[in-house]
C-alpha positions, -999 to 999 in steps of 0.1 A, spaced: -401 -495 66 -403 -471 37 -373 -451 50 -353 -483 56 -356 -495 20 -358 -463 0 -346 -432 18 -309 -429 13 -307 -397 33 -326 -411 63 -294 -424 80 -277 -390 81 -302 -375 106 -287 -392 137 -253 -391 153 -227 -419 154 -222 -447 179 -186 -458 178 -174 -470 144 -209 -480 132 -224 -448 119 -261 -444 112 -253 -444 75 -235 -478 79 -263 -493 99 -290 -481 75 -271 -494 45 -264 -527 62 -300 -532 71 -312 -522 36 -289 -546 18 -294 -574 43 -331 -572 36 -328 -568 -2 -300 -591 -10 -304 -618 16 -337 -619 35 -361 -615 6 -344 -639 -17 -341 -665 11 -379 -665 15 -382 -680 -20 -350 -701 -21 -338 -708 15 -303 -722 21 -298 -759 21 -268 -778 35 -242 -791 11 -252 -824 -5 -289 -817 -5 -304 -819 -39 -295 -835 -72 -260 -825 -84 -274 -823 -119 -297 -793 -109 -270 -772 -92 -267 -747 -120 -305 -744 -123 -308 -738 -86 -279 -713 -86 -294 -695 -116 -328 -692 -99 -313 -679 -67 -291 -653 -84 -320 -643 -106 -341 -637 -76 -313 -616 -60 -310 -596 -91 -347 -590 -94 -347 -578 -58 -316 -556 -61 -325 -540 -94 -361 -533 -82 -347 -514 -53 -321 -496 -75 -348 -486 -99 -370 -473 -71 -341 -454 -57 -337 -436 -91 -375 -428 -90 -371 -415 -54 -342 -392 -65 -361 -379 -95 -390 -368 -73 -369 -359 -43 -377 -322 -43 -414 -325 -50 -429 -319 -15 -464 -327 -26 -454 -363 -33 -432 -367 -2 -457 -385 20 -470 -406 -10 -434 -417 -19 -428 -431 16 -457 -455 12 -458 -460 -26 -422 -470 -33 -420 -499 -7 -455 -510 -18 -442 -511 -54 -412 -531 -42 -435 -556 -23 -457 -560 -54 -428 -566 -77 -413 -591 -53 -446 -610 -49 -449 -612 -87 -413 -625 -88 -420 -650 -60 -450 -663 -79 -434 -663 -113 -401 -680 -104 -403 -718 -103 -400 -736 -70 -368 -753 -59 -366 -784 -82 -352 -807 -55 -370 -821 -24 -352 -818 9 -348 -853 24 -327 -845 55 -342 -841 91 -360 -808 96 -341 -800 128 -308 -802 109 -322 -781 81 -335 -755 105 -303 -753 125 -283 -749 92 -306 -721 80 -305 -703 114 -267 -705 115 -265 -693 79 -287 -663 86 -267 -655 116 -234 -657 96 -248 -635 68 -260 -610 94 -225 -608 109 -211 -603 74 -234 -573 68 -227 -559 103 -190 -561 96 -196 -543 63 -214 -516 82 -185 -512 107 -158 -512 80 -175 -489 55 -190 -467 82 -154 -462 96 -141 -453 62 -170 -429 56 -163 -412 89 -126 -410 82 -127 -399 45 -160 -379 47 -167 -381 9 -200 -361 14 -180 -330 23 -173 -316 -12 -152 -287 1 -124 -311 11 -126 -330 -21 -125 -298 -42 -95 -284 -23 -74 -314 -27 
């Protein structure tokens, strides 16, 4: 799990499978977890029309705030990872410590953010079907992002500085 969330170089160790490179799959999985899965644990999706229309901006702000706290936490931990990247004595500790720090920060955010102000009054089977369909749809979105960006990465090869410098 540590390599999935933190290690940006982890995905370059394997070959490619069609258009979806390891880099694309790794990036897709990281951002799916950070920007969708973790925030939806606190504020899961509700069908349109659920909740008081007067609280829409509050609910939207809470959801976006939780996404930002998750995203900026991972971004900050990535900077910490890069800072200590060449320190081999901390290598094994980083792989466990950084995801643990992320988990602690997100648990604190989960507890400190207020609950959804509106009660859900629709049948649970409809709500569950909506949430499963929404998760599937967002998963397709991130998979397509991996295909598209992985294809561009393979075609343009921005990691090869010799080509960039000679152009």
